C-alpha positions as CSV (number, residue, x, y, z in Angstrom):
1,M,-43.1,27.5,-80.3
2,K,-45.0,25.1,-78.3
3,L,-41.9,23.4,-77.0
4,L,-40.5,26.7,-75.9
5,K,-43.7,27.5,-74.0
6,I,-43.6,24.1,-72.3
7,L,-40.0,24.6,-71.4
8,K,-40.8,27.9,-69.9
9,K,-43.7,26.5,-67.9
10,A,-41.4,23.7,-66.7
11,A,-38.9,26.2,-65.7
12,L,-41.4,28.2,-63.7
13,V,-42.4,25.2,-61.8
14,A,-39.0,23.6,-61.4
15,V,-37.3,26.7,-59.9
16,P,-39.4,27.1,-56.9
17,V,-39.4,23.3,-56.4
18,I,-35.6,23.4,-56.4
19,I,-35.5,26.4,-54.1
20,I,-38.0,25.0,-51.6
21,G,-36.0,21.8,-51.8
22,G,-32.8,23.4,-51.1
23,V,-34.3,25.3,-48.1
24,V,-35.8,22.1,-46.7
25,L,-32.6,20.0,-47.1
26,N,-30.6,23.0,-45.6
27,N,-32.9,22.8,-42.5
28,I,-32.5,19.1,-41.9
29,T,-29.9,18.3,-39.2
30,I,-28.7,14.8,-38.2
31,I,-27.0,14.7,-34.7
32,P,-23.9,12.4,-34.9
33,T,-22.9,9.9,-32.3
34,G,-21.1,11.5,-29.3
35,Y,-22.8,14.8,-29.6
36,T,-26.0,16.4,-28.5
37,G,-28.0,19.1,-30.6
38,V,-28.8,22.4,-29.0
39,R,-32.0,24.0,-30.7
40,V,-32.0,27.7,-31.0
41,K,-35.3,29.2,-31.9
42,F,-35.8,32.9,-32.7
43,G,-32.5,33.4,-30.9
44,Q,-33.6,31.6,-27.7
45,V,-31.7,28.4,-26.5
46,Q,-34.3,25.5,-26.0
47,Q,-33.5,23.9,-22.7
48,E,-34.0,20.3,-23.8
49,P,-31.0,18.9,-25.8
50,V,-31.5,16.8,-28.9
51,R,-29.9,13.4,-28.4
52,S,-27.6,11.8,-31.0
53,G,-29.1,9.8,-33.9
54,R,-32.2,12.1,-34.3
55,V,-33.0,13.9,-37.4
56,I,-34.1,17.4,-36.9
57,V,-36.2,19.6,-39.3
58,T,-36.0,23.1,-38.4
59,L,-37.9,26.2,-39.5
60,P,-36.2,28.1,-42.1
61,F,-34.5,31.3,-41.0
62,A,-36.1,31.0,-37.7
63,E,-34.6,28.1,-36.1
64,H,-31.1,26.4,-36.0
65,V,-29.5,23.4,-34.4
66,Y,-25.9,23.5,-33.1
67,T,-24.0,20.5,-31.8
68,V,-22.0,20.1,-28.7
69,N,-19.2,17.6,-28.3
70,N,-20.0,15.1,-25.5
71,K,-17.0,12.8,-26.2
72,Q,-14.0,12.4,-23.9
73,Q,-11.4,15.3,-24.3
74,D,-7.9,15.8,-23.0
75,Y,-6.6,18.9,-21.5
76,R,-2.8,18.9,-21.0
77,I,-0.4,21.3,-19.1
78,G,3.2,20.7,-19.8
79,N,4.6,23.4,-17.5
80,Q,5.6,22.7,-14.0
81,I,3.0,23.5,-11.4
82,W,4.7,24.3,-8.0
83,G,3.0,23.9,-4.6
84,E,3.8,22.7,-1.1
85,T,3.2,19.5,0.9
86,D,1.6,19.5,4.3
87,D,5.0,20.3,6.0
88,K,5.8,23.2,3.6
89,T,8.3,21.3,1.3
90,P,8.3,22.6,-2.2
91,V,7.2,20.0,-4.8
92,Y,6.1,20.3,-8.5
93,A,3.9,18.5,-11.0
94,A,4.5,18.6,-14.7
95,D,2.9,17.1,-17.8
96,V,-0.7,17.0,-16.2
97,T,-3.3,15.6,-18.4
98,V,-7.0,15.9,-17.4
99,T,-9.6,13.8,-19.4
100,Y,-13.1,15.3,-19.2
101,Q,-16.5,15.4,-21.0
102,I,-19.5,17.5,-21.0
103,A,-22.6,15.7,-19.6
104,P,-25.2,15.3,-22.6
105,E,-28.2,16.7,-20.5
106,R,-26.1,19.8,-19.7
107,S,-25.2,20.6,-23.3
108,S,-27.9,23.4,-23.9
109,W,-26.8,25.0,-20.6
110,I,-23.2,25.0,-21.5
111,Y,-23.8,26.4,-25.0
112,A,-26.1,29.2,-23.5
113,N,-23.8,30.3,-20.6
114,V,-20.2,29.5,-21.4
115,S,-18.6,31.5,-24.0
116,N,-15.7,29.8,-26.0
117,Y,-16.5,26.5,-24.0
118,T,-14.7,24.4,-26.6
119,N,-11.5,25.8,-25.5
120,A,-12.0,27.5,-22.2
121,L,-14.2,24.9,-20.3
122,V,-11.2,23.5,-18.4
123,S,-8.5,26.1,-17.9
124,E,-4.8,26.0,-16.7
125,P,-5.6,28.1,-13.6
126,L,-8.4,25.9,-12.6
127,V,-6.3,22.7,-13.0
128,A,-3.3,24.3,-11.3
129,S,-5.3,25.3,-8.3
130,A,-6.7,21.7,-8.0
131,V,-3.1,20.4,-8.1
132,K,-1.9,22.7,-5.4
133,S,-5.0,22.0,-3.3
134,A,-4.1,18.3,-3.5
135,M,-0.3,18.7,-2.8
136,V,-0.9,20.5,0.5
137,E,-3.0,17.8,2.0
138,L,-0.3,15.2,1.5
139,S,3.2,14.5,3.2
140,P,6.4,14.4,1.2
141,G,6.2,10.6,1.3
142,D,2.9,10.5,-0.3
143,V,2.7,13.4,-2.6
144,T,4.8,11.6,-5.3
145,N,2.7,8.6,-5.1
146,R,0.3,8.5,-8.1
147,A,-2.2,6.3,-6.4
148,R,-2.5,9.1,-3.8
149,I,-2.0,12.3,-5.7
150,E,-4.0,11.7,-8.8
151,P,-7.3,10.7,-7.4
152,L,-7.0,13.7,-5.0
153,I,-6.4,16.2,-7.9
154,Q,-9.4,14.6,-9.7
155,Q,-11.6,15.2,-6.5
156,K,-10.4,18.9,-6.1
157,L,-10.9,19.5,-9.9
158,T,-14.5,18.0,-9.9
159,E,-15.4,20.2,-6.9
160,A,-14.0,23.4,-8.5
161,L,-15.9,22.7,-11.8
162,A,-19.1,22.0,-9.7
163,A,-18.7,25.3,-8.1
164,K,-18.3,27.1,-11.5
165,Y,-20.6,25.3,-13.8
166,D,-22.9,23.5,-11.2
167,E,-22.7,19.9,-10.3
168,G,-22.6,17.3,-13.0
169,T,-22.0,19.7,-15.8
170,V,-18.3,18.6,-16.5
171,V,-17.3,15.1,-15.7
172,I,-13.7,14.6,-14.8
173,N,-12.9,10.9,-16.0
174,K,-9.2,10.7,-15.1
175,V,-6.1,12.8,-14.1
176,V,-2.6,11.6,-15.2
177,V,0.6,13.4,-13.6
178,G,3.5,12.6,-16.0
179,N,6.2,13.9,-13.5
180,M,6.2,14.8,-9.9
181,D,9.3,15.8,-8.1
182,F,10.9,18.1,-5.4
183,E,13.5,20.8,-5.8
184,P,17.2,19.5,-6.3
185,A,18.3,20.8,-2.8
186,Y,15.6,18.7,-1.1
187,N,16.5,15.5,-3.3
188,E,20.2,15.9,-2.2
189,A,19.2,16.3,1.4
190,I,17.0,13.1,1.1
191,Q,19.9,11.3,-0.6
192,A,22.4,12.3,2.2
193,K,20.0,11.4,4.9
194,S,19.4,8.0,3.1
195,I,23.2,7.4,2.9
196,A,23.6,8.3,6.7
197,A,20.7,6.1,7.6
198,Q,22.3,3.2,5.7
199,A,25.6,3.8,7.4
200,Q,23.9,3.9,10.8
201,A,22.0,0.8,10.0
202,R,25.3,-1.0,8.8
203,A,27.1,0.1,11.9
204,T,24.2,-1.0,14.2
205,I,24.2,-4.4,12.4
206,E,28.1,-4.7,12.8
207,N,27.8,-3.6,16.5
208,Q,25.1,-6.1,17.2
209,T,27.0,-8.8,15.3
210,A,30.2,-8.1,17.5
211,I,28.0,-8.1,20.7
212,A,26.5,-11.4,19.8
213,R,30.0,-12.8,19.0
214,A,31.3,-11.7,22.4
215,E,28.2,-13.1,24.1
216,A,28.8,-16.3,22.3
217,D,32.4,-16.4,23.3
218,K,31.5,-15.7,26.9
219,K,29.1,-18.5,26.9
220,V,31.6,-20.9,25.4
221,A,34.1,-19.9,28.0
222,L,31.5,-20.2,30.8
223,L,30.6,-23.7,29.5
224,K,34.2,-24.7,29.3
225,A,35.0,-23.5,33.0
226,E,31.8,-25.2,34.2
227,A,33.0,-28.3,32.3
228,D,36.5,-28.2,33.9
229,A,35.1,-27.5,37.3
230,E,32.6,-30.4,37.0
231,K,35.6,-32.6,35.8
232,V,37.6,-31.7,38.7
233,R,34.6,-32.3,41.1
234,I,34.0,-35.6,39.6
235,A,37.7,-36.6,39.9
236,A,37.9,-35.3,43.5
237,Q,34.7,-37.3,44.3
238,A,36.0,-40.4,42.7
239,E,39.3,-40.1,44.7
240,A,37.5,-39.5,47.9
241,E,35.3,-42.4,47.4
242,A,38.3,-44.6,46.6
243,N,40.1,-43.5,49.8
244,R,36.9,-44.3,51.6
245,L,36.7,-47.7,50.3
246,I,40.5,-48.2,51.0
247,Q,39.9,-46.9,54.6
248,Q,36.9,-49.5,55.1
249,S,39.1,-52.3,53.7
250,L,42.2,-51.6,56.2
251,T,42.0,-54.2,58.9
252,P,44.7,-54.7,61.7
253,E,45.6,-58.0,60.1
254,L,45.9,-56.5,56.6
255,I,48.1,-53.5,58.0
256,E,50.4,-56.2,59.7
257,M,50.6,-58.2,56.6
258,K,51.3,-55.0,54.5
259,K,54.3,-54.3,56.9
260,I,55.7,-57.7,56.6
261,D,55.4,-57.4,52.6
262,A,57.2,-54.1,52.9
263,W,60.1,-55.5,55.2
264,D,63.3,-56.2,53.4
265,G,64.5,-58.8,56.1
266,K,67.0,-56.3,57.6
267,L,66.9,-55.2,61.2
268,P,66.9,-51.6,61.9
269,T,70.3,-50.2,62.8
270,V,68.9,-48.3,65.7
271,M,67.1,-50.5,68.1
272,G,64.5,-49.4,70.5
273,S,62.4,-51.2,73.0
274,N,59.7,-51.1,70.4
275,T,61.6,-51.4,67.3
276,L,60.6,-55.1,66.5
277,M,57.2,-55.1,67.9
278,G,54.8,-56.4,65.6
279,L,57.1,-59.0,64.1
280,G,55.7,-62.2,65.3
281,V,58.9,-64.2,64.8
282,L,61.1,-62.0,67.1
283,D,58.3,-61.6,69.6
284,E,58.5,-65.5,70.3
285,Q,62.3,-65.1,71.0
């Protein structure tokens, strides 16, 4: 009987202890890494968030702690988002991925003011609007350049989120566009234009080559003509010089000697008063 009484007394003590212990344990919350805690006391969200790594003990039935994810998250749109460039050329972006995260210091505000924030914080209409706003600021030559379009989309989306949730609430870390292109008709026109440009460039090069060849041939002919003329001039000059030297060397005595050397010893068949003049032997007779 005594044992039974002791057990009853122990049970009476243990049950409340167990209940109290369970309540206490149920009201202990540990905030994991990458999250912040939002304390709700008597239905009111406390503005100051609870940082990760903290152990929070709440008041039973009056206070609760909820966690908000502050890790990087991806929002992806697989559909084509059509827009226009600065010259009204239709263009689309597809497979757009936005990497974002909630600022820890804004976790309590997000929890209190944005319903379904885990799924609707970054939405397709918001991203599509940012993509189109970026497209219209770029030319067709730049709009498909990821180095130009992705940072511009990120800027536009950051501005839109700041206008909706206040600045610094949602941080956009990166925007990646998987595919970006024009409509088929535009691509065909660009291809035809490229082919025409290549043909024109080739014709220009061939024409320039022909002109250069003709110019070269002309220069060669001119040089040859100048060389021939110079050759003739030099020959004529040499002949004139030779004649001048011969003219200077012709003395009367030399001329008479040449005549004698050229005479074959026969008298002319026609005799005149001056026929044998200049022949010294006949003059003496």
